[in-house]
C-alpha positions in Angstrom: 302.1 30.1 -244.1 301.9 30.0 -247.9 303.8 26.9 -248.9 306.5 26.9 -251.6 304.1 25.1 -254.0 301.7 28.0 -254.0 304.3 30.8 -254.2 305.4 32.6 -257.3 309.1 33.3 -257.3 311.4 35.2 -259.6 315.2 35.3 -260.3 317.5 38.2 -259.9 318.2 38.6 -263.6 314.5 38.9 -264.5 313.3 42.3 -265.8 311.0 44.7 -263.9 308.6 44.2 -266.8 308.4 40.5 -266.0 308.0 41.3 -262.3 305.1 43.6 -263.1 303.4 40.6 -264.8 304.0 38.4 -261.7 302.4 41.0 -259.4 299.5 41.4 -261.8 298.8 37.7 -262.2 299.5 36.4 -258.7 298.0 39.2 -256.6 300.8 38.6 -254.1 302.4 41.5 -252.3 305.9 39.9 -252.1 307.8 37.8 -254.5 310.8 35.8 -253.2 313.9 35.9 -255.4 315.7 32.6 -255.8 318.7 31.4 -257.6 318.8 28.5 -260.0 319.1 26.1 -257.1 315.9 27.5 -255.5 317.9 29.1 -252.7 316.6 32.4 -251.4 318.7 35.4 -252.4 316.3 38.2 -251.8 312.7 39.4 -251.8 310.9 42.2 -253.7 307.6 43.8 -252.7 305.0 45.7 -254.6 306.2 48.7 -252.6 309.8 48.2 -253.7 308.6 47.9 -257.3 306.6 51.1 -257.2 309.3 53.0 -255.4 311.6 52.1 -258.4 309.2 53.0 -261.2 307.1 55.8 -259.7 309.5 58.7 -260.5 309.2 57.8 -264.2 305.5 57.1 -264.5 304.4 60.8 -264.9 307.5 62.2 -266.6 308.8 59.5 -268.9 307.4 58.6 -272.3 305.9 55.2 -272.8 309.0 54.2 -274.9 311.4 55.3 -272.2 309.4 53.7 -269.4 309.1 50.4 -271.5 312.9 50.4 -272.1 313.5 51.0 -268.4 311.2 48.2 -267.4 312.9 45.8 -269.8 316.5 46.7 -268.8 316.2 47.2 -265.1 316.6 43.9 -263.2 315.0 42.5 -260.1 318.4 42.2 -258.3 318.7 46.0 -258.6 315.5 46.6 -256.5 315.2 43.5 -254.3 316.0 43.5 -250.6 319.1 41.4 -249.9 320.1 39.8 -247.6 316.6 38.7 -246.7 315.5 37.7 -243.2 314.6 34.0 -243.0 313.5 31.6 -240.4 313.6 27.8 -240.1 310.3 25.9 -240.3 310.1 25.2 -236.6 310.2 28.9 -235.5 307.2 29.8 -233.3 304.6 32.3 -234.5 305.4 34.4 -231.4 309.1 34.7 -232.4 308.2 35.5 -236.1 305.7 38.2 -235.0 308.4 39.8 -232.8 310.8 39.7 -235.8 308.3 41.4 -238.1 307.9 44.2 -235.6 311.6 44.5 -234.8 312.6 44.7 -238.5 309.6 46.6 -239.6 308.7 44.0 -242.3 305.4 42.5 -243.3 306.5 39.0 -244.2 309.3 36.5 -243.6 310.6 33.7 -245.7 310.8 30.2 -244.2 313.8 28.1 -245.4 315.6 24.9 -244.7 319.2 24.7 -243.5 320.5 25.3 -247.0 318.3 28.4 -247.6 315.9 26.6 -249.9 312.5 28.2 -249.9 309.8 26.4 -248.0 307.2 29.1 -247.7 306.3 32.7 -246.8 304.6 33.8 -243.6 303.0 37.3 -243.5 301.5 39.4 -240.8 298.1 38.4 -242.3 298.9 34.7 -241.6 299.7 35.6 -238.0 296.4 37.5 -237.7 294.4 34.6 -239.1 296.1 32.2 -236.7 295.3 34.5 -233.8 291.7 34.8 -234.8 291.3 31.0 -235.2 293.1 30.1 -232.0 290.9 28.6 -229.4 290.7 30.6 -226.2 292.3 28.9 -223.2 289.7 27.9 -220.6 
């Protein structure tokens, strides 16, 4: 799991322009969206971002695209409600949830929906590879 201290988050009223910068600088594929109390309100992926801007990339002028990026907000493209799990959820249960919901990561939260971390399918693969075989 990537702990909260290493995650980059954004807020729903942030612009897509600022989100582009987050993706560029962090190299994360998913950015949790939190409110002012650090409670999870959504998640936005690189895929969500590109789905939103790709229709404009080839046809819009730079000025139009820039205006769109500054005025369009994260809450307009994020997935919400977001699927979350408590910290004590087993890897097996999380893996099943990723498959069932066709998602590539899940947010780990406390009882009040404060963000504790993010667990991706890559984290599960690492854990499986590092697991000691049973004798």
